[in-house]
C-alpha positions in Angstrom: 2.8 6.6 -12.0 6.0 5.7 -10.1 5.5 2.1 -11.1 4.4 2.5 -14.7 6.3 5.5 -16.1 9.8 4.2 -15.4 9.0 1.0 -17.3 8.1 3.1 -20.4 11.2 5.3 -20.0 13.4 2.2 -19.7 11.9 0.8 -23.0 13.3 3.9 -24.7 16.7 3.1 -23.3 16.9 5.7 -20.6 18.5 4.9 -17.2 15.8 5.3 -14.6 16.0 4.8 -10.8 13.3 5.2 -8.1 14.0 6.4 -4.6 11.4 5.9 -1.9 11.3 6.1 1.9 11.6 2.6 3.4 8.2 2.6 5.1 7.5 -0.2 7.6 4.6 -1.5 5.4 7.0 -2.3 2.6 7.9 -5.9 3.1 11.7 -6.4 2.5 11.7 -10.1 2.2 8.8 -10.2 -0.3 10.4 -7.7 -2.6 14.0 -8.8 -2.2 15.1 -5.6 -0.6 18.8 -5.8 0.5 21.1 -3.6 2.5 23.7 -1.9 0.3 26.1 -1.0 3.2 25.9 2.7 2.2 25.1 5.1 5.0 23.9 8.7 4.6 24.2 11.6 7.0 21.8 14.6 6.8 22.3 17.8 8.6 19.1 19.0 10.2 19.6 22.2 12.2 22.1 21.6 15.0 21.9 17.8 14.7 22.9 15.0 12.2 20.4 12.3 11.2 21.8 9.1 9.9 20.1 6.6 7.6 21.1 3.8 5.2 20.3 2.8 1.7 18.6 -0.4 0.7 17.9 -1.6 -2.8 16.0 -4.0 -5.1 14.9 -4.3 -8.7 11.4 -4.5 -10.1 10.3 -7.4 -12.3 11.3 -5.2 -15.3 14.7 -4.5 -13.9 14.2 -1.0 -12.6 16.5 -0.2 -9.7 14.7 1.0 -6.6 16.5 2.5 -3.7 15.0 2.9 -0.2 16.0 5.5 2.4 15.9 3.6 5.7 15.4 5.6 8.9 13.6 3.6 11.6 12.7 6.7 13.6 11.1 8.5 10.7 9.7 5.7 8.6 9.3 2.6 10.8 5.7 3.4 11.6 2.4 1.7 10.7 1.2 4.7 8.7 2.7 6.7 5.9 1.8 10.2 6.8 -0.3 9.7 10.0 -2.4 7.5 12.1 -5.9 7.4 13.5 -5.3 10.6 15.5 -4.2 12.5 12.4 -1.0 13.5 10.6 2.3 12.8 12.3 3.5 15.8 14.2 7.0 15.5 12.8 6.1 15.2 9.1 8.1 18.3 8.3 11.2 16.7 9.8 10.5 13.4 8.1 10.5 14.8 4.6 13.2 17.4 5.2 15.3 14.4 5.9 14.1 12.4 3.0 14.6 15.3 0.5 18.2 15.8 1.5 18.7 12.0 1.8 17.7 11.6 -1.9 20.5 13.8 -3.0 23.0 12.1 -0.7 21.8 8.7 -1.9 22.5 9.7 -5.6 26.1 10.5 -4.6 26.5 7.4 -2.4 25.2 5.1 -5.3 27.3 7.1 -7.8 24.2 7.8 -9.9 24.6 11.3 -11.4 21.0 12.1 -12.6 20.2 14.4 -15.5 16.7 14.8 -14.2 15.3 14.4 -10.7 11.5 14.0 -11.1 9.8 15.0 -7.9 6.2 14.1 -6.9 4.0 16.1 -4.5 4.9 18.1 -1.4 7.0 15.3 0.3 9.7 15.9 -2.3 9.2 19.7 -2.8 12.4 20.7 -1.1 14.6 18.8 -3.6 14.4 21.4 -6.3 15.0 24.1 -3.7 18.1 22.3 -2.5 19.4 21.9 -6.1 19.2 25.7 -6.6 20.6 26.7 -3.2 22.6 24.4 -0.9 23.7 22.1 -3.7 24.1 24.8 -6.3 27.9 24.6 -6.2 28.1 20.9 -5.8 29.9 19.6 -8.9 28.0 16.3 -8.7 24.7 18.0 -9.6 26.2 20.6 -11.9 24.1 19.3 -14.9 21.0 18.1 -13.0 17.6 19.7 -13.6 14.4 19.0 -11.8 10.7 18.4 -12.7 7.9 18.8 -10.2 4.6 16.9 -10.6 1.4 17.9 -8.7 -0.9 14.9 -8.1 -3.4 16.8 -5.9 -3.2 20.5 -5.0 -5.2 19.9 -1.9 -2.1 18.5 -0.2 0.7 21.0 0.1 2.8 20.2 3.2 2.4 23.5 5.0 4.3 23.9 8.3 5.2 26.6 10.8 8.1 28.8 9.8 9.9 27.7 12.9 11.0 24.6 11.0 13.0 26.6 8.4 16.3 26.2 10.3 15.9 22.4 10.0 15.8 22.6 6.3 19.2 24.4 6.2 17.7 27.0 3.9 18.5 30.6 4.7 15.8 33.1 5.7 16.4 34.9 2.5 14.4 32.1 0.8 11.4 32.8 3.0 9.7 35.1 0.6 6.4 35.2 -1.3 8.0 34.3 -4.6 9.8 31.2 -3.0 8.7 29.1 0.0 6.7 31.5 2.2 2.9 30.9 2.3 0.8 33.1 4.7 3.8 33.3 7.1 4.3 29.5 7.0 6.6 27.2 5.0 5.0 25.4 2.1 6.9 22.4 0.8 4.9 22.1 -2.5 5.3 25.8 -3.2 9.1 25.3 -2.8 9.0 22.6 -5.5 6.9 24.9 -7.8 9.2 27.8 -7.2 12.5 26.1 -7.9 11.9 23.2 -10.3 12.9 23.8 -13.9 9.6 22.4 -15.2 6.2 21.8 -13.6 3.5 19.2 -14.5 0.3 17.9 -13.3 -1.7 14.8 -14.3 -4.2 16.1 -16.8 -4.6 19.1 -19.2 -7.9 20.2 -17.7 -6.6 20.0 -14.1 -3.6 22.1 -15.2 -6.1 24.8 -16.3 -8.3 24.4 -13.2 -5.5 24.8 -10.6 -4.6 28.1 -12.2 -8.2 29.3 -12.4 -9.5 29.7 -8.8 -8.8 29.1 -5.1 -11.3 26.2 -5.4 -8.8 24.2 -7.3 -5.5 26.0 -6.6 -5.8 26.2 -2.8 -4.0 29.5 -2.6 -1.3 28.7 -5.2 -3.4 29.5 -8.3 -1.7 32.9 -8.8 1.7 31.4 -8.3 1.0 28.8 -11.0 -0.2 31.5 -13.4 3.1 33.2 -13.1 4.9 29.9 -14.1 2.3 29.0 -16.7 4.9 28.8 -19.5 6.7 26.1 -17.5 3.6 24.2 -16.5 2.1 21.3 -18.5 -0.8 18.9 -18.0 0.1 15.4 -19.0 -2.5 12.6 -18.6 -1.5 9.7 -16.5 -1.4 6.4 -18.4 -2.6 3.0 -17.2 -0.3 0.1 -16.4 -1.7 -2.2 -19.0 0.4 -5.1 -17.7 -1.3 -4.9 -14.3 -4.8 -4.0 -15.6 -5.5 -6.4 -18.4 -8.8 -8.4 -18.4 -7.3 -10.9 -20.7 -4.5 -11.8 -18.3 -5.8 -10.7 -14.9 -5.1 -13.5 -12.4 -7.7 -12.2 -9.9 -10.7 -12.5 -12.3 -13.0 -15.5 -12.3 -12.5 -15.8 -16.0 -10.5 -13.8 -18.5 -12.1 -11.9 -21.3 -11.3 -9.3 -24.0 -12.9 -7.4 -26.8 -13.3 -10.5 -29.0 -14.5 -12.8 -26.3 -16.8 -11.1 -23.7 -18.4 -14.2 -22.4 -16.0 -14.4 -19.5 -17.3 -11.1 -18.3 -20.6 -12.7 -17.4 -18.8 -15.2 -15.3 -17.0 -12.3 -13.5 -20.3 -10.7 -12.7 -21.7 -13.9 -11.4 -18.6 -14.5 -9.3 -18.8 -11.0 -7.9 -22.5 -11.4 -7.0 -21.8 -14.7 -5.4 -18.8 -13.5 -3.3 -20.8 -10.6 -2.0 -23.8 -12.8 -1.3 -26.0 -10.8 -3.6 -28.8 -12.4 -5.8 -27.1 -13.9 -8.9 -28.9 -12.4 -11.8 -27.1 -11.5 -15.0 -29.9 -9.1 -16.1 -29.9 -6.8 -13.1 -27.5 -3.8 -13.5 -24.6 -3.8 -11.1 -23.2 -0.4 -10.1 -19.9 0.0 -8.2 -17.5 2.6 -6.7 -13.9 2.0 -5.7 -12.6 5.1 -3.9 -11.3 6.8 -0.8 -14.3 7.6 1.3 -13.9 11.3 1.2 -16.0 14.3 0.2 -13.6 15.1 -2.6 -14.5 11.8 -4.2 -18.3 12.6 -3.9 -19.1 9.7 -1.6 -21.5 12.0 0.2 -23.3 12.6 -3.1 -23.7 8.9 -3.6 -25.0 8.5 0.0 -27.6 11.2 -0.6 -29.1 9.3 -3.5 -28.8 5.7 -2.3 -32.5 5.6 -1.0 -33.7 6.7 -4.4 -31.5 4.3 -6.3 -32.6 1.4 -4.1 -36.1 1.8 -5.3 -35.0 0.6 -8.7 -34.0 -3.0 -9.6 -30.2 -2.7 -9.3 -27.2 -3.7 -7.2 -24.6 -1.4 -5.7 -21.2 -2.1 -4.1 -18.8 0.4 -2.6 -15.2 -0.5 -1.8 -13.1 2.1 0.1 -11.6 3.4 3.3 -11.6 6.9 4.8 -14.1 9.1 6.6 -15.5 7.1 9.5 -18.9 8.8 9.3 -19.3 8.0 5.6 -18.1 4.4 6.3 -20.7 4.0 9.1 -23.4 5.4 6.8 -22.6 3.0 4.0 -22.6 0.1 6.4 -26.0 1.1 7.6 -27.2 1.0 4.0 -26.1 -2.6 3.7 -28.3 -3.5 6.7 -31.1 -1.4 5.3 -30.9 -2.9 1.8 -29.5 -6.4 2.2 -30.6 -7.6 -1.2 -29.0 -4.9 -3.2 -26.3 -2.9 -1.3 -22.8 -3.9 -0.2 -20.1 -1.9 1.5 -16.5 -3.1 2.0 -13.9 -1.0 3.8 -10.9 -3.4 3.9 -8.0 -2.6 1.5 -8.7 -5.5 -0.8 -6.9 -5.4 -4.2 -8.3 -8.7 -5.5 -11.9 -7.5 -4.7 -11.1 -4.3 -6.7 -10.2 -6.4 -9.7 -13.4 -8.4 -9.3 -15.4 -5.2 -9.2 -13.9 -3.7 -12.3 -14.3 -7.0 -14.1 -17.9 -7.7 -12.9 -19.8 -4.4 -12.5 -21.7 -2.9 -15.4 -21.6 0.8 -14.4 -18.7 2.5 -12.5 -19.3 5.6 -10.4 -16.9 8.5 -9.9 -18.8 11.6 -8.6 -15.6 13.5 -7.6 -15.9 17.2 -6.9 -12.5 17.5 -8.4 -10.2 14.8 -9.9 -6.7 15.6 -11.0 -6.6 12.6 -13.4 -8.3 9.5 -12.0 -7.4 5.9 -12.8 -10.7 4.3 -11.8 -12.4 5.4 -15.0 -9.5 4.2 -17.1 -9.5 0.8 -15.5 -13.3 0.5 -15.7 -13.4 1.3 -19.4 -10.5 -1.2 -20.1 -12.6 -3.8 -18.3 -15.9 -3.0 -20.1 -17.5 -1.2 -17.2 -19.1 2.1 -18.3 -18.2 5.2 -16.2 -20.6 7.7 -14.8 -18.4 10.6 -13.8 -18.4 14.3 -12.9 -17.2 16.6 -15.6 -14.0 17.7 -14.1 -10.2 17.4 -14.4 -8.9 14.1 -15.9 -12.5 12.7 -16.0 -13.3 15.4 -18.5 -10.2 14.5 -20.5 -10.7 10.8 -20.7 -14.5 10.1 -20.8 -16.3 11.1 -23.9 -20.0 11.9 -23.2 -22.6 9.6 -24.7 -24.8 11.8 -27.0 -26.5 9.0 -28.9 -26.4 5.2 -29.3 -23.3 5.4 -31.5 -21.1 7.9 -29.7 -19.3 8.4 -26.4 -17.7 6.2 -23.7 -19.6 7.3 -20.6 -22.0 9.6 -18.8 -21.0 12.9 -17.3 -22.6 15.4 -15.0 -21.8 18.7 -13.3 -19.5 18.3 -10.3 -21.1 18.5 -6.9 -24.7 18.1 -8.2 -26.6 15.2 -6.5 -29.5 15.7 -8.9 -27.1 15.7 -11.9 -25.4 12.5 -10.6 -28.8 10.8 -10.2 -29.8 11.9 -13.7 -26.6 10.5 -15.2 -27.1 7.2 -13.5 -30.7 7.0 -14.8 -29.4 7.8 -18.3 -26.9 4.9 -18.0 -29.5 2.5 -16.7 -31.8 3.4 -19.6 -29.0 2.8 -22.0 -28.2 -0.5 -20.3 -31.7 -1.8 -21.1 -30.8 -1.9 -24.8 -28.3 -4.7 -24.8 -27.1 -4.2 -28.4 -26.4 -0.5 -27.9 -24.8 -1.3 -24.5 -22.4 -3.9 -26.1 -21.3 -1.3 -28.7 -20.8 1.2 -25.9 -18.6 -1.3 -24.0 -16.6 -1.9 -27.2 -15.9 1.8 -27.7 -14.8 2.2 -24.1 -12.5 -0.8 -24.3 -10.9 0.4 -27.5 -9.5 3.5 -25.8 -5.7 3.6 -25.6 -4.7 4.8 -22.1 -1.2 3.2 -22.1 1.8 5.2 -20.9 3.3 5.3 -24.3 2.2 8.7 -25.4 2.4 10.2 -21.9 6.0 8.9 -21.4 7.0 10.6 -24.6 5.5 13.9 -23.3 7.5 13.5 -20.1 10.7 13.0 -22.1 10.0 16.2 -24.0 9.6 18.0 -20.7 12.9 16.5 -19.4 14.7 17.6 -22.5 13.3 21.1 -22.2 14.4 21.2 -18.5 17.9 20.0 -19.5 18.2 22.6 -22.2 18.5 25.2 -19.4 21.5 23.6 -17.8 23.4 21.2 -20.1 21.9 21.1 -23.5 19.9 18.3 -25.1 20.9 14.8 -24.6 19.6 11.8 -26.5 19.8 9.4 -23.4 18.6 10.7 -20.1 19.4 9.5 -16.5 16.3 10.0 -14.4 15.6 9.5 -10.7 
């Protein structure tokens, strides 16, 4: 979203900047990141933390600023390592949130909208309404907070509150207090002018029960008039089978022959039997219970009794990873598991597999199913969140774009795969199904316009409606 949405906003002649932490894994030389010479000082309790601003531009000319702080961001992981989350994550993102506001001033970019994403930026709306409330630089700045996954909220002991600079008067149930702790995501939801999440169904779900809202469902209900679900789009420049540099051969709706070459290449690269007729199933996901990887593992022995091939690409839970690797040993002619972060292989999988699996217990939006359909792979997905909003169920040979089942049901998942395999046996009907899936329009065009409407609603509260918007 951070990569694709700014491009669409820029096309509409809005001035968009992106601000990120300068993580160690972001290669400065490769992306042309330069020092700006601008330093920032952030008050954190009784001490001052100093950082600097670095900058580059994307291929489309979007300006990207990086907050550089070696102590906080010069680590191999983003939020943690093998032993778990970093113990100072609260300090790291207190610093980043205030540094974003200081960077806007240092770079002389006076934003109309600050669009914040997830708990790591949740304090920014709070700062705008408290510590920076009387700062003339931000007098006409509104904020929008987007939830990408309610399961991650940034909850920390209340002893960190003095580091934020916020007074104890803000530590209340209707602001940042959460079961006697500080909740960074709740701060964003309490203070932002408008709230969004990444699909309409997920917006309903996170207000419906603790299963989806993780304790904030009632809080979101109270702000329901300010809360919208907007589907993520797909970066159609990056994900385009007609111009994908990773594919063995390009293809599109009018010339699908290249897809057969992609399947053959995928089978060859994974050392699987090269057979165009055998259905190839795939999953690209974080190895996590949320993604339903355990559901897949529970039905693998049953699936392996059928003539099919199955490949899983992902990292995550070590136990799930070990189990998948054992399956590869157990079923050497039909199962492959790859745990390296391999972007080219992901492209090969989307371009070569026949059926794409997403058995998520919950899924705010999901991009895998969008990419799969654009590449002619038919999704088998749980009926939840953004999967419900983007995959139309197959109800006959001439309708639908994929196969859905009830979340969390291994039997339902197995049945949906069996339905897809039965459909696959009719090559004519399968070809028409592929065509319907590929004809979907999941570009950012419509979603970007929806975000602009939200921005203008937020601005209406502070400075009226403006035709051109400055966004960070």
